C-alpha positions as CSV (number, residue, x, y, z in Angstrom):
1,M,-1.1,-12.7,50.2
2,L,-1.7,-9.5,48.3
3,R,1.9,-8.6,49.0
4,K,3.1,-11.8,47.5
5,L,0.9,-11.3,44.5
6,A,2.0,-7.7,44.0
7,I,5.7,-8.9,44.2
8,T,5.1,-11.6,41.7
9,I,3.4,-9.3,39.2
10,A,6.3,-6.8,39.6
11,A,8.8,-9.5,38.9
12,I,6.9,-10.8,35.8
13,T,6.6,-7.2,34.5
14,A,10.4,-6.6,35.0
15,L,11.2,-9.8,33.3
16,S,9.0,-9.1,30.3
17,H,10.5,-5.5,29.9
18,S,14.0,-7.2,30.1
19,F,13.0,-9.6,27.2
20,S,11.5,-6.7,25.3
21,A,14.6,-4.6,25.7
22,H,16.8,-7.4,24.5
23,A,14.5,-8.0,21.5
24,E,14.0,-4.5,20.3
25,S,16.7,-2.7,18.3
26,W,16.1,0.9,17.9
27,F,17.8,3.4,15.4
28,E,17.5,6.9,14.6
29,V,16.7,8.0,10.9
30,E,17.0,11.2,9.3
31,V,15.8,12.0,5.8
32,F,16.3,15.0,3.4
33,V,14.4,15.0,0.1
34,F,15.0,17.6,-2.6
35,E,13.8,18.4,-6.2
36,R,16.3,18.9,-9.0
37,Q,14.6,21.7,-11.0
38,Q,16.4,20.9,-14.2
39,P,15.0,20.1,-17.7
40,S,15.0,16.4,-18.5
41,V,14.5,14.5,-21.6
42,E,12.9,11.7,-19.8
43,K,9.1,11.3,-19.6
44,W,7.0,9.5,-17.0
45,L,3.5,10.0,-18.4
46,N,2.6,6.4,-17.9
47,A,4.1,6.0,-14.5
48,A,1.6,5.4,-11.7
49,P,1.7,7.2,-8.4
50,P,2.9,5.2,-5.4
51,K,0.9,2.3,-4.0
52,L,1.0,2.6,-0.3
53,S,0.6,-0.6,1.7
54,T,-2.2,-0.6,4.5
55,D,0.3,-0.9,7.3
56,T,2.1,2.3,6.3
57,V,2.6,4.6,9.4
58,D,1.9,8.3,9.0
59,I,4.0,10.4,11.4
60,I,3.6,13.7,9.4
61,T,-0.1,14.2,9.3
62,P,-0.6,14.6,13.1
63,V,1.9,17.4,13.0
64,I,0.5,19.5,10.0
65,S,-3.2,18.8,10.2
66,T,-5.4,21.3,12.2
67,D,-7.5,18.7,14.0
68,I,-6.3,15.2,14.3
69,T,-8.7,14.0,16.9
70,G,-10.4,10.8,15.7
71,V,-8.6,10.8,12.3
72,A,-8.2,7.6,10.5
73,V,-6.2,7.5,7.4
74,G,-6.6,4.6,5.0
75,L,-6.5,3.4,1.5
76,N,-9.2,2.7,-1.2
77,G,-9.2,-0.8,-2.2
78,C,-8.5,-1.7,-5.8
79,T,-10.2,-4.5,-7.7
80,S,-9.3,-5.8,-11.1
81,T,-12.3,-4.0,-12.5
82,D,-11.1,-0.7,-11.0
83,W,-7.7,-0.8,-12.6
84,T,-9.2,-1.8,-15.9
85,N,-11.6,1.2,-15.9
86,G,-8.8,3.4,-14.6
87,A,-10.7,4.5,-11.5
88,S,-9.1,7.7,-10.2
89,N,-9.5,7.0,-6.6
90,C,-8.1,3.4,-6.6
91,N,-5.5,2.9,-4.0
92,A,-5.4,6.6,-3.2
93,P,-4.9,7.7,0.5
94,I,-8.3,8.7,1.9
95,V,-9.4,10.4,5.2
96,S,-12.4,9.4,7.2
97,N,-15.3,11.8,8.0
98,T,-13.5,13.8,10.5
99,T,-12.8,17.5,10.8
100,V,-9.2,17.5,9.5
101,T,-7.8,20.2,7.4
102,Y,-4.4,20.5,5.7
103,P,-2.2,23.3,4.7
104,S,-1.7,24.1,1.0
105,Q,2.0,23.6,1.4
106,V,3.6,21.2,3.8
107,P,6.3,22.8,5.9
108,F,9.9,21.8,4.9
109,N,11.1,21.0,8.4
110,I,8.7,18.4,10.1
111,G,9.3,18.0,13.8
112,A,7.6,17.4,17.2
113,S,7.0,20.5,19.3
114,S,9.6,19.5,21.9
115,P,12.4,16.9,22.2
116,Q,11.3,13.3,22.3
117,Q,12.3,10.1,24.2
118,A,11.5,6.6,22.7
119,Y,9.9,4.0,25.0
120,L,9.8,0.3,24.7
121,S,7.0,-1.3,22.5
122,Q,6.4,2.1,21.0
123,G,5.7,2.9,17.2
124,P,7.9,5.1,15.2
125,L,8.6,8.4,17.0
126,L,9.0,11.7,15.2
127,L,11.7,13.9,16.8
128,A,12.0,17.6,17.2
129,N,13.9,19.6,14.6
130,S,16.5,20.4,17.2
131,Q,17.3,16.5,17.4
132,G,18.4,16.3,13.6
133,Q,22.0,16.6,12.4
134,F,21.5,17.7,8.9
135,S,21.4,21.4,9.2
136,D,24.9,22.1,7.7
137,L,24.4,19.4,5.0
138,I,21.1,20.9,4.0
139,R,22.5,24.4,3.8
140,T,25.4,23.2,1.7
141,I,23.1,21.3,-0.8
142,S,20.6,24.1,-0.9
143,R,23.3,26.5,-2.3
144,E,23.6,24.3,-5.4
145,P,21.6,25.7,-8.3
146,Y,18.3,24.4,-9.3
147,V,17.9,22.6,-5.9
148,K,14.5,22.9,-4.0
149,G,14.1,21.3,-0.6
150,L,11.0,19.3,-0.3
151,V,10.9,17.8,3.2
152,H,13.2,17.1,6.2
153,L,12.5,14.9,9.3
154,T,14.0,12.7,11.8
155,W,12.4,9.9,13.6
156,Q,13.3,6.8,15.9
157,Q,12.0,3.4,15.2
158,N,12.3,-0.2,16.3
159,M,14.1,-2.1,13.2
160,Q,12.2,-5.3,12.3
161,S,12.5,-8.0,9.6
162,R,11.2,-7.2,6.2
163,R,8.1,-9.3,6.9
164,R,7.3,-7.3,10.0
165,A,8.6,-3.8,9.1
166,K,6.1,-1.0,8.5
167,P,6.9,1.7,6.0
168,I,6.9,5.3,7.0
169,R,4.7,7.7,4.9
170,I,6.8,10.5,3.4
171,F,5.1,13.4,1.7
172,G,5.7,17.1,1.2
173,G,5.5,20.3,-1.1
174,K,2.2,21.8,-2.4
175,D,-1.3,20.1,-2.5
176,F,-2.5,19.8,-6.0
177,S,-6.0,18.5,-5.1
178,K,-7.8,21.6,-6.2
179,S,-6.6,20.9,-9.9
180,F,-5.9,17.0,-10.0
181,E,-7.1,13.8,-8.7
182,Y,-4.6,11.4,-7.1
183,H,-4.0,9.4,-10.2
184,G,-3.3,12.5,-12.3
185,L,-6.3,13.4,-14.1
186,S,-7.8,16.8,-14.0
187,V,-10.5,17.6,-11.4
188,K,-13.9,17.8,-12.9
189,K,-15.6,21.1,-12.0
190,P,-19.1,20.6,-10.3
191,N,-22.2,21.6,-12.1
192,P,-23.4,24.7,-10.3
193,A,-27.0,23.3,-10.5
194,E,-25.9,20.4,-8.3
195,T,-23.8,22.1,-5.7
196,K,-26.8,23.2,-3.5
197,P,-29.7,20.9,-4.3
198,G,-33.1,22.5,-3.4
199,T,-35.7,20.8,-1.3
200,E,-39.3,21.4,-0.1
201,F,-38.0,22.6,3.3
202,G,-37.3,26.1,2.2
203,A,-34.1,27.4,3.9
204,L,-32.9,23.9,4.5
205,G,-32.4,23.6,0.7
206,D,-29.3,25.6,1.0
207,V,-27.7,23.2,3.5
208,Y,-25.1,21.2,1.6
209,E,-22.1,19.3,2.7
210,A,-19.3,19.6,0.1
211,P,-17.4,16.3,-0.6
212,K,-14.2,15.9,1.2
213,I,-11.1,16.4,-0.9
214,N,-7.9,14.3,-0.2
215,P,-4.6,16.0,-0.5
216,V,-2.5,15.2,-3.6
217,W,1.1,16.1,-2.6
218,E,3.8,17.1,-4.7
219,L,6.0,14.5,-3.1
220,D,4.4,11.3,-1.9
221,G,5.3,7.7,-1.1
222,S,6.9,5.8,1.8
223,I,10.3,4.8,3.0
224,N,10.6,1.2,4.5
225,I,13.6,0.3,6.5
226,Y,14.2,-3.2,7.8
227,L,16.9,-5.3,9.4
228,S,18.0,-8.7,7.9
229,H,21.6,-9.2,9.2
230,Y,22.1,-5.8,7.5
231,L,20.0,-2.6,7.3
232,Y,18.1,-2.2,4.2
233,I,16.4,0.9,2.7
234,E,13.3,0.6,0.4
235,N,12.4,4.0,-1.3
236,N,8.9,4.2,-2.8
237,L,8.4,7.9,-3.8
238,A,7.2,9.9,-6.5
239,L,7.5,13.6,-7.5
240,R,4.2,15.1,-9.2
241,K,4.5,17.6,-11.8
242,P,1.8,19.3,-13.8
243,T,2.1,18.6,-17.5
244,Q,-0.2,17.8,-20.4
245,K,-1.1,14.2,-21.8
246,M,-3.4,12.8,-24.5
247,V,-6.3,11.3,-22.8
248,E,-9.6,9.7,-24.0
249,S,-12.6,11.8,-23.7
250,S,-16.2,10.8,-23.8
251,P,-19.0,12.4,-25.8
252,L,-20.3,15.5,-24.0
253,E,-23.9,14.8,-25.0
254,F,-25.6,11.4,-25.5
255,N,-27.6,11.0,-29.0
256,E,-28.0,8.5,-31.7
257,Y,-24.6,9.6,-33.1
258,S,-22.6,9.5,-29.9
259,A,-23.8,5.9,-29.3
260,L,-21.6,5.0,-32.2
261,D,-18.6,6.8,-30.8
262,I,-17.8,4.1,-28.1
263,E,-14.0,4.6,-28.4
264,G,-14.1,8.3,-27.6
265,K,-11.5,10.7,-28.8
266,K,-7.9,11.6,-27.8
267,Q,-7.3,15.2,-26.8
268,L,-4.6,17.0,-25.0
269,A,-5.5,17.6,-21.4
270,P,-3.9,18.8,-18.1
271,Y,-2.2,15.9,-16.3
272,L,-0.3,15.4,-13.1
273,E,2.7,13.4,-13.9
274,S,4.3,10.9,-11.4
275,I,8.0,10.7,-11.5
276,P,9.0,7.6,-9.5
277,L,12.0,6.9,-7.4
278,I,11.9,3.3,-6.4
279,Q,15.2,1.9,-5.0
280,N,16.3,-0.8,-2.6
281,R,19.8,-0.6,-1.0
282,R,21.7,-2.3,1.7
283,V,23.4,0.2,4.0
284,R,25.5,0.6,7.0
285,S,24.4,2.5,10.0
286,G,26.3,5.8,10.7
287,E,27.1,6.4,7.0
288,I,25.2,9.2,5.0
289,H,23.7,7.6,2.0
290,Y,22.7,9.5,-1.2
291,F,19.9,8.2,-3.5
292,D,20.5,9.9,-6.9
293,H,17.7,10.5,-9.6
294,P,17.3,12.8,-12.6
295,Q,14.6,14.8,-10.8
296,L,15.0,13.9,-7.2
297,G,17.7,13.5,-4.3
298,I,17.4,11.7,-1.1
299,V,19.9,12.1,1.7
300,M,19.6,9.6,4.5
301,Q,21.4,8.5,7.6
302,I,20.5,5.7,10.0
303,R,22.3,6.1,13.4
304,K,22.8,4.0,16.4
305,M,21.2,5.5,19.6
306,A,20.7,4.7,23.1
307,Q,18.2,1.9,23.4
308,P,15.0,2.6,25.3
309,T,14.7,0.8,28.7
310,N,11.4,2.0,30.1
311,V,7.7,1.5,28.9
312,K,5.9,4.9,28.5
313,P,3.7,5.5,31.6
314,I,0.1,5.4,30.9
315,D,-1.6,8.9,31.2
316,L,-5.4,8.5,31.4
317,T,-5.7,12.2,30.9
318,E,-3.7,12.2,27.8
319,R,-5.6,12.9,24.6
320,S,-4.5,12.6,20.9
321,T,-1.2,14.5,20.5
322,T,0.6,16.2,17.8
323,N,3.2,13.5,17.7
324,Q,0.9,10.4,17.5
325,A,1.7,8.2,14.5
326,V,-1.3,7.4,12.5
327,P,-1.5,3.8,11.1
328,Y,-3.4,3.0,7.9
329,T,-6.6,1.2,8.5
330,G,-7.8,0.7,4.9
């Protein structure tokens, strides 16, 4: 009886794997993003940083962070009141209370520590640098004047319809979080009197947990690739550059006169500009595609690959790895 049951289960499993293999359509994606360091007459002071959907998948953070155990990346929600008040943390990426630290600069080449192999029913898989094919192309473009590489990575993913596709988080360059908030405003320096609040417990009064600071990357956004008879690429990226902007300031001290100054005053202040690159293009697999922009350039290729045939074995001893994609949960 048990033998018949085992044979039946094995047959059902094999059949389900067969249907899964037939339904999934995997492709390999390679992306190279660079900055054009040339003066431009165009200004984007009123452009907002990219809005990331809650189902965006992050394959970079697990590689560059020093401790990914238990990390959960999400988005702050945005209400109509938040947008009206210009809340600086509205829709900005956030990290839960876990011990995760980031470098001040994201490495240019992002890759897994060893060559990877995709399995059925697996999420997007970051490949090793050795599995990419853009080395010669990157060297050629990098020789051009005023070109600075920002990020290069290769991954494999199962292509879905536009409704089911999940964008891939793309970021690179330096972290501006010490100077600017996600939406571009200058970071307010804490009052020294408030950094270490005293208590009646003597030595315990010096114990103070500093607020967690979210990275504000020089390049940030997402790339969504979906299949609808043809392949489509949706780029939603932004380059962040320090500049100055006229912003409204509130009175420094409240008194009977400042109560009348309800509109505040305009003053020139440091500001982190967002230069957007938002494009949607139908593409063919195998071709190298170039997305042009006054300040940015993107080179992409979507390649056919050998389709996965097996399901990844379950390893009960396996812990969080450096190549584990992190979904947004906010």
